[in-house]
C-alpha positions in Angstrom: 10.5 -10.0 11.8 7.6 -11.2 9.6 6.1 -9.1 7.1 3.0 -9.1 9.2 5.0 -7.7 12.1 6.7 -5.1 10.0 3.2 -4.2 8.4 1.5 -3.8 11.9 4.3 -1.3 12.9 3.8 0.6 9.7 0.0 0.7 10.2 0.4 1.9 13.9 2.4 4.8 12.6 -0.1 5.8 10.0 -2.8 5.8 12.7 -0.7 8.0 14.8 0.6 10.4 12.4 -1.6 10.4 9.4 -4.5 12.6 10.9 -2.1 15.4 11.1 -0.4 14.8 7.9 -3.2 13.5 5.6 -0.4 11.7 3.7 -2.4 8.5 3.2 -5.6 9.1 1.6 -6.7 5.5 0.6 -5.7 2.9 3.0 -6.5 -0.9 2.6 -5.1 -2.6 5.4 -7.3 -5.6 5.2 -5.6 -6.2 1.8 -2.2 -5.2 3.0 -2.7 -7.6 5.9 -3.6 -10.4 3.4 -0.5 -9.8 1.2 1.8 -9.8 4.3 0.4 -13.2 5.4 1.2 -14.4 1.7 4.5 -13.1 1.7 5.2 -14.9 5.1 3.9 -18.1 3.7 5.9 -17.6 0.5 8.9 -17.2 2.5 8.4 -20.2 4.6 8.0 -22.3 1.3 11.5 -20.8 0.2 10.2 -18.5 -2.5 11.6 -15.3 -2.9 9.5 -12.3 -4.6 12.4 -10.1 -5.0 14.1 -7.1 -3.2 10.5 -6.0 -1.6 9.3 -9.2 -0.6 7.2 -8.5 2.6 8.2 -4.8 2.6 5.1 -2.5 3.1 5.1 0.7 1.0 2.9 3.4 -0.1 2.3 4.1 -3.8 1.2 7.7 -5.0 -2.1 7.3 -6.6 -2.3 10.7 -8.6 -3.6 10.0 -12.0 -5.0 6.4 -11.3 -8.6 5.7 -10.9 -9.9 7.4 -8.0 -12.1 5.2 -5.5 -15.8 6.2 -4.8 -15.9 9.2 -2.6 -12.3 10.6 -3.3 -12.2 14.4 -3.2 -8.4 14.5 -3.3 -6.4 17.3 -5.1 -8.9 19.2 -7.4 -6.0 19.8 -9.7 -5.5 16.2 -10.1 -6.0 14.4 -13.2 -9.4 13.2 -13.4 -10.3 10.7 -16.2 -6.6 10.0 -16.7 -5.6 7.2 -18.7 -2.7 6.2 -16.3 -2.7 2.7 -15.0 -1.2 1.6 -11.4 1.8 -0.6 -11.9 1.0 -4.4 -12.0 4.4 -5.2 -10.5 7.2 -3.4 -8.9 10.7 -5.1 -8.9 
């Protein structure tokens, strides 16, 4: 399976189950699709980005900068100095 195919399956599951779960607050499907395409192209060139190459995953955003309009957990850390990881490997 390609990274795009795997991502498509994950996005379908999010669309099906997230309305009831509300587990994914900020979804950037456009950027995820772009990264999946890049992962597939890199693999075709023989590049390996590590054990998570092309694997879609969610990242807990508590403590990171909130996007405009975010009204998440009122007990969350607003104004936190935490930075999201630049690379996971």
